[in-house]
C-alpha positions as MATLAB code, in Angstrom:
seq = 'XXXXXXXXXXXXXXXXXXXXXXXXXXXXXXXXXXXXXXXXXXXXXXXXXXXXXXXXXXXXXXXXXXXXXXXXXXXXXXXXXXXXXXXXXXXXXXXXXXXXXXXXXXXXXXXXXXXXXXXXXXXXXXXXXXXXXXXXXXXXXXXXXXXXXXXXXXXXXXXXXXXXXXXXXXXXXXXXXXXXXXXXXXXXXXXXXXXXXXXXXXXXXXXXXXXXXXXXXXXXXXXXXXXXXXXXXXXXXXXXXXXXXXXXXXXXXXXXXXXXXXXXXXXXXXXXXXXXXXXXXXXX';
ca = [
     104.231   46.192  152.369;
     108.162   46.301  152.307;
     107.668   50.022  151.374;
     105.708   51.148  154.765;
     106.965   49.198  157.545;
     110.575   50.861  157.143;
     108.974   54.016  157.680;
     106.903   53.436  160.905;
     108.277   54.367  164.280;
     109.619   51.571  165.930;
     108.837   52.702  169.545;
     104.601   53.029  168.067;
     101.908   50.406  168.048;
      99.534   50.362  165.316;
      96.927   47.640  163.990;
      96.905   47.409  160.077;
      93.705   46.707  158.000;
      93.966   45.537  154.349;
      91.820   45.326  151.430;
      90.229   45.762  148.342;
      86.990   48.092  147.291;
      84.245   45.536  146.881;
      81.455   47.962  147.008;
      79.078   48.377  144.281;
      79.014   52.253  144.760;
      82.060   53.874  142.899;
      84.983   54.866  145.016;
      84.587   58.603  143.505;
      81.214   59.233  144.744;
      81.781   57.932  148.444;
      85.189   60.138  147.877;
      83.740   63.294  146.863;
      80.904   62.704  149.311;
      83.311   62.322  152.345;
      85.880   65.084  151.691;
      85.488   68.771  151.304;
      87.570   68.390  148.096;
      85.258   66.999  145.895;
      85.894   65.616  142.640;
      89.427   67.350  143.029;
      90.631   65.124  145.641;
      94.233   64.473  144.520;
      93.085   60.672  144.556;
      91.003   61.161  141.672;
      93.229   63.254  140.073;
      96.153   60.533  139.769;
      93.292   57.967  138.913;
      92.697   59.382  135.712;
      91.747   56.060  134.102;
      88.758   56.284  136.476;
      87.664   52.351  138.172;
      87.120   51.141  141.483;
      89.951   48.866  141.594;
      91.997   50.264  144.823;
      94.024   48.251  147.298;
      93.815   49.859  150.740;
      96.128   49.803  153.745;
      94.930   51.319  157.025;
      96.525   52.151  159.925;
      95.386   53.416  163.550;
      97.210   55.274  165.770;
      98.949   56.939  163.548;
     100.474   60.923  164.137;
     100.154   63.304  161.522;
     104.078   63.746  161.048;
     104.293   59.741  160.326;
     101.442   60.083  157.973;
     103.321   62.838  156.390;
     106.357   60.655  156.294;
     104.186   57.788  154.638;
     102.905   60.336  152.111;
     106.176   61.663  150.884;
     108.022   58.408  150.863;
     105.414   56.578  148.389;
     105.363   60.169  146.239;
     106.523   58.942  142.891;
     105.763   55.382  143.529;
     103.293   54.420  140.365;
     100.675   52.199  142.379;
     100.008   55.285  145.058;
      97.306   57.237  144.729;
      97.395   58.972  147.899;
      96.206   58.717  151.222;
      92.444   60.118  153.348;
      92.362   61.220  156.799;
      89.815   59.045  158.272;
      90.109   60.484  162.028;
      86.509   61.694  161.935;
      83.532   59.845  160.879;
      82.649   60.029  157.176;
      80.592   57.704  154.435;
      84.191   56.420  153.164;
      85.142   55.202  156.471;
      81.663   53.712  157.182;
      82.503   51.432  153.742;
      86.219   50.808  154.238;
      84.335   49.501  157.630;
      82.824   46.590  156.245;
      85.732   45.967  153.465;
      89.163   45.470  155.501;
      90.205   42.707  157.055;
      92.776   42.539  160.229;
      96.347   41.999  158.900;
      98.381   42.179  162.147;
      99.276   44.355  164.966;
     102.871   46.265  164.800;
     104.201   46.909  168.657;
     107.666   48.468  168.306;
     109.533   46.137  166.607;
     107.379   43.041  167.482;
     104.695   41.664  164.925;
     101.687   39.936  165.817;
      99.831   38.016  163.819;
      97.060   35.246  164.088;
      97.683   31.357  162.847;
      95.061   28.501  163.137;
      92.997   27.443  166.031;
      93.927   23.663  165.641;
      98.218   24.691  165.554;
      99.973   24.883  168.952;
      99.142   27.866  170.551;
     103.013   28.048  171.418;
     103.804   27.994  167.466;
     104.820   31.044  165.456;
     104.079   31.223  162.534;
     104.258   33.946  159.685;
     100.644   32.962  157.619;
     100.491   36.262  155.644;
     104.078   35.634  154.540;
     105.451   39.344  154.134;
     109.501   39.503  154.814;
     109.268   41.394  158.316;
     112.769   40.789  158.890;
     113.775   43.008  155.963;
     112.167   46.009  157.497;
     114.011   45.293  160.882;
     110.658   43.203  162.686;
     112.654   40.267  163.645;
     110.148   39.328  165.976;
     107.214   37.982  164.756;
     104.278   36.460  166.997;
     101.459   34.228  166.511;
      98.009   33.809  168.607;
      95.379   31.430  168.116;
      92.470   32.954  165.701;
      90.006   33.191  168.263;
      91.947   34.839  170.845;
      93.299   37.423  168.479;
      89.825   38.173  167.189;
      88.526   38.973  170.721;
      91.266   40.517  172.028;
      93.796   42.457  169.216;
      91.261   42.807  166.679;
      90.799   46.636  165.669;
      87.334   47.431  164.540;
      86.853   50.720  162.651;
      84.650   52.679  163.700;
      80.857   53.290  161.868;
      77.018   54.404  162.873;
      74.945   52.146  164.252;
      72.321   50.884  162.392;
      69.564   51.189  164.755;
      68.789   50.885  168.708;
      68.193   47.365  168.139;
      71.876   46.618  168.004;
      73.092   43.672  169.761;
      76.223   44.988  170.651;
      75.010   48.044  171.990;
      71.898   46.108  174.344;
      75.304   43.812  175.671;
      77.285   46.907  176.564;
      74.213   48.774  178.222;
      73.394   45.540  180.385;
      76.658   46.377  182.285;
      74.177   48.866  184.085;
      70.976   46.789  184.682;
      68.966   43.507  183.665;
      66.857   44.729  181.784;
      68.639   47.415  179.367;
      66.743   49.974  177.114;
      67.175   51.391  174.076;
      69.584   53.938  173.884;
      66.519   56.137  172.133;
      64.757   56.005  176.106;
      67.638   56.875  177.270;
      69.111   60.549  178.643;
      72.681   62.129  179.075;
      72.360   63.760  182.152;
      75.048   66.469  182.058;
      75.888   69.033  185.340;
      75.162   72.311  184.828;
      78.276   72.714  187.152;
      80.004   71.155  184.366;
      78.539   72.879  181.622;
      79.827   76.097  183.595;
      83.658   74.554  183.524;
      83.677   73.936  179.718;
      81.972   77.458  178.993;
      84.835   79.328  181.250;
      87.816   77.141  181.229;
      87.190   75.454  177.652;
      85.519   78.245  175.504;
      87.662   78.232  172.419;
      87.122   74.115  172.462;
      83.241   74.694  172.501;
      83.622   77.274  169.758;
      84.979   74.923  167.416;
      82.827   72.172  168.152;
      79.714   74.595  167.807;
      78.594   73.839  171.360;
      79.057   77.737  172.456;
      75.988   78.508  174.023;
      74.019   75.041  174.169;
      72.042   74.401  177.177;
      73.141   71.150  179.195;
      70.106   69.192  177.709;
      71.095   70.277  174.247;
      74.782   69.018  175.291;
      73.407   65.612  176.212;
      71.092   65.153  173.515;
      74.371   65.830  170.902;
      75.862   63.286  173.339;
      73.449   60.650  173.244;
      74.305   60.539  168.991;
      77.583   60.225  169.585;
      76.584   57.262  171.812;
      74.845   55.621  169.536;
      77.211   55.292  166.874;
      80.301   54.585  169.501;
      81.724   51.867  171.837;
      81.096   51.777  175.310;
      84.022   50.953  177.624;
      85.195   51.102  181.351;
      82.100   50.601  183.169;
      83.157   51.485  186.854;
      81.436   50.590  189.609;
      80.931   53.464  192.318;
      79.660   52.355  195.607;
      78.847   55.921  196.604;
      77.307   56.816  193.877;
      73.587   55.787  192.713;
      74.329   55.507  188.644;
      76.814   54.025  187.009;
      79.716   56.198  185.362;
      80.034   55.766  181.328;
      82.875   56.345  179.491;
      83.191   56.486  175.425;
      85.463   57.790  173.113;
      83.386   60.576  171.365;
      84.862   63.197  168.833;
      82.331   65.989  167.327;
      83.857   67.498  164.239;
      82.740   70.898  162.742;
      83.595   71.739  159.231;
      86.136   74.652  160.227;
      89.511   72.772  159.639;
      91.333   69.718  161.313;
      91.056   71.963  164.619;
      87.771   72.107  164.920;
      87.897   69.085  166.928;
      86.072   68.218  171.197;
      87.313   65.023  172.882;
      84.024   64.717  174.635;
      85.882   61.735  177.094;
      88.810   64.339  178.186;
      86.275   67.762  178.398;
      83.464   65.873  180.124;
      84.434   63.334  182.267;
      81.385   61.707  184.034;
      77.851   60.891  182.478;
      74.569   59.798  183.791;
      72.322   57.278  181.368;
      69.007   56.916  182.789;
      65.433   55.954  181.494;
      64.062   59.419  180.184;
      60.458   57.880  182.068;
      62.011   58.177  185.421;
      62.693   61.443  186.266;
      63.834   60.693  189.950;
      67.392   59.941  188.952;
      67.445   63.005  186.969;
      69.477   65.551  189.264;
      68.734   69.679  188.941;
      70.006   71.015  185.442;
];
């Protein structure tokens, strides 16, 4: 960690998670299935001895320039095998989401971590033991674990196992007292919004393989993404007959890193309604 911290931008904010590879599945097999490099991935070439003894440090909100700086700074360091871009969903990302644990949050030059619940909440203690001051982080703060877990603990995105997932059910409960499974809901996308995307965002639509699809087809793809994503920001609009839904969605096609459509930015408002309730479906 003493090598990593000085490289990070002092103006940035990142959640840091750490952990070992603990799966029974071989790391090489999972990595091969997760990247276009396959068995030729640089990590596997450097790990000539094979084996599954790996330690991971995961950072979110990491710009490409900073990721490149980290990779260059660690080049030549014997224990370092390389890095993997986990921006998009993959088998490796799903595996790591079950293994890595929260370490701390770096907010500019402040480090925030957790401490025991029975300790004085006002006390700041460095339970991790890293020498943050040596890397220029002189403010080390800590809060009770239950508060950190609720408000600061970053969760790596992974697919939802089934529609019976309790987190999804609790989220949908915000729309009404009788939440329905995601499989029974439609994403209704207005035709005028599709026309706008096709006219003004044709390049993005093409890269995301959404070019030429109907509103219903795009809606089905959005619903699939919603089923494996997180919900946030449920604003109530008194004049509207339905609630708005915001969720961070990304669609990736194997045409290079630029093949990205941030649906949450392009499609600002989507409506979720029961598939059997045709009265709430607008035209198109």
